[in-house]
Backbone as CSV, one residue per row, in Angstrom:
resi,resn,N_x,N_y,N_z,CA_x,CA_y,CA_z,C_x,C_y,C_z
1,MET,-1.653,-17.822,-23.970,-1.634,-18.041,-22.539,-3.057,-18.284,-22.073
2,SER,-3.225,-19.289,-21.286,-4.562,-19.577,-20.780,-4.916,-18.601,-19.674
3,SER,-6.209,-18.474,-19.391,-6.621,-17.561,-18.325,-6.106,-18.035,-16.976
4,LEU,-5.926,-19.357,-16.802,-5.384,-19.879,-15.556,-3.932,-19.435,-15.379
5,GLU,-3.156,-19.468,-16.457,-1.774,-18.993,-16.388,-1.736,-17.495,-16.108
6,ASN,-2.646,-16.756,-16.723,-2.716,-15.309,-16.529,-3.007,-14.977,-15.073
7,ILE,-3.957,-15.690,-14.454,-4.282,-15.474,-13.047,-3.082,-15.816,-12.180
8,SER,-2.399,-16.899,-12.495,-1.221,-17.302,-11.743,-0.149,-16.224,-11.817
9,GLU,0.057,-15.642,-12.999,1.029,-14.570,-13.156,0.626,-13.356,-12.333
10,GLN,-0.662,-13.022,-12.350,-1.129,-11.858,-11.607,-0.894,-12.034,-10.115
11,ARG,-1.150,-13.199,-9.601,-0.977,-13.447,-8.162,0.490,-13.398,-7.768
12,SER,1.386,-13.742,-8.684,2.812,-13.710,-8.368,3.389,-12.309,-8.528
13,GLY,2.596,-11.358,-9.006,3.055,-9.986,-9.141,3.648,-9.657,-10.492
14,HIS,3.589,-10.579,-11.437,4.125,-10.332,-12.767,2.981,-10.290,-13.771
15,TYR,3.019,-9.293,-14.627,1.953,-9.129,-15.610,2.554,-9.082,-16.996
16,GLN,1.949,-9.766,-17.903,2.401,-9.768,-19.282,1.314,-9.093,-20.103
17,PHE,1.566,-7.863,-20.536,0.573,-7.094,-21.264,0.580,-7.380,-22.759
18,ILE,1.775,-7.714,-23.285,1.871,-7.970,-24.717,2.517,-9.335,-24.915
19,SER,1.876,-10.171,-25.695,2.389,-11.490,-26.008,2.079,-11.764,-27.472
20,ASN,3.069,-12.260,-28.198,2.907,-12.533,-29.626,2.379,-11.299,-30.364
21,ASP,2.921,-10.125,-30.014,2.552,-8.849,-30.634,1.082,-8.499,-30.474
22,ARG,0.436,-9.046,-29.455,-0.969,-8.732,-29.192,-1.127,-8.275,-27.747
23,LEU,-1.991,-7.289,-27.551,-2.297,-6.814,-26.215,-3.119,-7.863,-25.487
24,GLN,-2.658,-8.239,-24.305,-3.343,-9.243,-23.498,-4.285,-8.555,-22.517
25,ASP,-5.018,-9.348,-21.787,-5.864,-8.792,-20.734,-4.981,-8.069,-19.723
26,VAL,-5.306,-6.836,-19.446,-4.539,-6.074,-18.468,-5.265,-6.107,-17.135
27,PRO,-4.515,-6.061,-16.054,-5.160,-6.137,-14.742,-5.931,-4.859,-14.423
28,THR,-6.889,-4.991,-13.568,-7.620,-3.830,-13.070,-6.946,-3.355,-11.793
29,VAL,-7.316,-2.190,-11.331,-6.775,-1.674,-10.078,-7.078,-2.647,-8.944
30,ARG,-8.258,-3.222,-8.963,-8.633,-4.181,-7.912,-7.683,-5.375,-7.876
31,ALA,-7.190,-5.800,-9.030,-6.315,-6.973,-9.089,-4.922,-6.694,-8.538
32,ILE,-4.486,-5.442,-8.546,-3.119,-5.146,-8.123,-3.047,-4.366,-6.813
33,THR,-4.176,-4.180,-6.150,-4.164,-3.490,-4.862,-4.674,-4.427,-3.778
34,ARG,-4.492,-4.004,-2.563,-5.031,-4.774,-1.445,-5.706,-3.806,-0.492
35,SER,-6.668,-4.302,0.196,-7.424,-3.483,1.120,-6.781,-3.541,2.501
36,ILE,-6.655,-2.395,3.137,-6.147,-2.368,4.504,-7.084,-1.530,5.362
37,GLU,-7.042,-1.769,6.646,-7.884,-1.020,7.560,-7.364,0.411,7.670
38,PRO,-8.216,1.391,7.451,-7.758,2.782,7.542,-7.610,3.221,8.996
39,ALA,-6.833,4.261,9.182,-6.769,4.927,10.482,-7.860,5.995,10.476
40,THR,-8.186,6.485,11.632,-9.132,7.596,11.709,-8.368,8.846,12.116
41,THR,-9.025,9.978,12.030,-8.363,11.224,12.421,-8.073,11.246,13.920
42,ASP,-8.670,10.337,14.698,-8.421,10.246,16.140,-7.376,9.190,16.508
43,THR,-6.854,8.467,15.514,-5.856,7.423,15.777,-4.577,8.068,16.296
44,LEU,-4.014,7.503,17.352,-2.773,8.030,17.915,-1.598,7.794,16.974
45,CYS,-0.673,8.752,16.914,0.516,8.614,16.066,1.314,7.368,16.444
46,HIS,1.374,7.059,17.727,2.083,5.861,18.186,1.489,4.599,17.557
47,ASP,0.171,4.541,17.465,-0.493,3.376,16.868,-0.181,3.264,15.375
48,VAL,-0.147,4.401,14.689,0.206,4.396,13.259,1.644,3.931,13.091
49,LEU,2.535,4.451,13.906,3.940,4.063,13.840,4.105,2.570,14.086
50,GLU,3.401,2.029,15.060,3.461,0.589,15.340,3.013,-0.222,14.126
51,ARG,1.944,0.202,13.493,1.463,-0.518,12.295,2.516,-0.503,11.200
52,LEU,3.133,0.638,10.982,4.145,0.749,9.936,5.386,-0.079,10.266
53,LEU,5.791,-0.085,11.519,6.984,-0.838,11.902,6.760,-2.344,11.891
54,HIS,5.548,-2.781,12.126,5.250,-4.215,12.147,4.907,-4.786,10.780
55,ASN,4.713,-3.923,9.786,4.367,-4.400,8.445,5.228,-3.682,7.422
56,ALA,6.322,-4.307,7.037,7.273,-3.696,6.103,6.673,-3.481,4.715
57,ASN,5.618,-4.191,4.372,5.002,-4.052,3.050,3.961,-2.942,3.001
58,LEU,3.742,-2.273,4.094,2.748,-1.215,4.175,3.421,0.123,3.867
59,TYR,3.109,0.693,2.700,3.761,1.927,2.269,2.963,3.174,2.615
60,ALA,1.701,3.020,2.872,0.850,4.159,3.230,-0.372,3.631,3.971
61,ILE,-0.943,4.513,4.782,-2.167,4.177,5.505,-3.193,5.260,5.197
62,PRO,-4.359,4.864,4.700,-5.399,5.866,4.465,-6.007,6.317,5.786
63,VAL,-6.434,7.568,5.826,-7.073,8.118,7.023,-8.464,8.594,6.639
64,ILE,-9.441,8.209,7.448,-10.829,8.605,7.194,-11.351,9.443,8.351
65,ASP,-12.405,10.221,8.070,-13.034,11.006,9.139,-14.139,10.188,9.795
66,ASP,-14.873,10.818,10.710,-15.929,10.115,11.444,-17.042,9.595,10.542
67,ALA,-17.213,10.218,9.373,-18.250,9.788,8.437,-17.741,8.726,7.465
68,GLY,-16.469,8.329,7.613,-15.901,7.312,6.735,-15.374,7.857,5.421
69,ARG,-15.270,9.174,5.296,-14.767,9.794,4.063,-13.239,9.859,4.108
70,PRO,-12.594,9.545,2.990,-11.127,9.637,2.940,-10.671,11.070,3.169
71,GLN,-9.625,11.240,3.968,-9.080,12.560,4.251,-7.690,12.735,3.652
72,PHE,-6.816,11.754,3.858,-5.455,11.830,3.335,-4.773,10.480,3.521
73,LEU,-3.545,10.375,2.999,-2.716,9.181,3.172,-1.528,9.524,4.044
74,ILE,-1.178,8.617,4.926,0.052,8.759,5.697,1.131,7.982,4.952
75,ASP,2.127,8.676,4.470,3.232,8.063,3.735,4.237,7.481,4.734
76,ARG,4.560,6.215,4.579,5.443,5.501,5.498,6.776,6.214,5.700
77,ALA,7.483,6.502,4.618,8.825,7.082,4.717,8.794,8.441,5.412
78,LYS,7.871,9.288,5.029,7.795,10.625,5.629,7.404,10.559,7.100
79,PHE,6.486,9.664,7.428,6.016,9.546,8.801,7.135,9.051,9.720
80,ILE,7.836,7.998,9.297,8.924,7.453,10.123,10.071,8.444,10.209
81,GLU,10.375,9.126,9.119,11.437,10.127,9.140,11.113,11.251,10.137
82,PHE,9.858,11.675,10.176,9.452,12.728,11.097,9.751,12.342,12.546
83,PHE,9.465,11.092,12.915,9.689,10.659,14.283,11.147,10.298,14.559
84,ALA,11.933,10.024,13.526,13.332,9.670,13.712,14.233,10.908,13.769
85,LYS,13.808,12.036,13.240,14.642,13.241,13.180,15.262,13.652,14.518
86,PRO,14.521,13.651,15.608,15.149,14.078,16.864,16.330,13.209,17.292
87,TYR,16.441,12.000,16.726,17.485,11.070,17.154,18.595,10.875,16.123
88,THR,18.573,11.649,15.042,19.558,11.425,13.976,20.982,11.734,14.419
89,ARG,21.171,12.679,15.315,22.533,12.985,15.797,23.122,11.809,16.587
90,GLU,22.284,11.100,17.329,22.772,9.979,18.114,23.156,8.788,17.240
91,ILE,22.535,8.713,16.078,22.825,7.593,15.173,24.045,7.926,14.397
């Protein structure tokens, strides 16, 4: 496989690690992740919820403090479930 084909496969989300019984170039974390704007500890929950609802491919949002240090991740499913709980009886 040429390196051009390998890059094309990586961009499409498919990786071939073994070909012809040989280990191929494996992707790095940088190749399979994407950068997103973090929330801060002062970000309103409503704003986080809006971001999650408007981007179905967003599974988590990192949160940083005032110094830019990572604090935690907001998990999409848990966050939306927390806000949906008061309305589950109506659904």
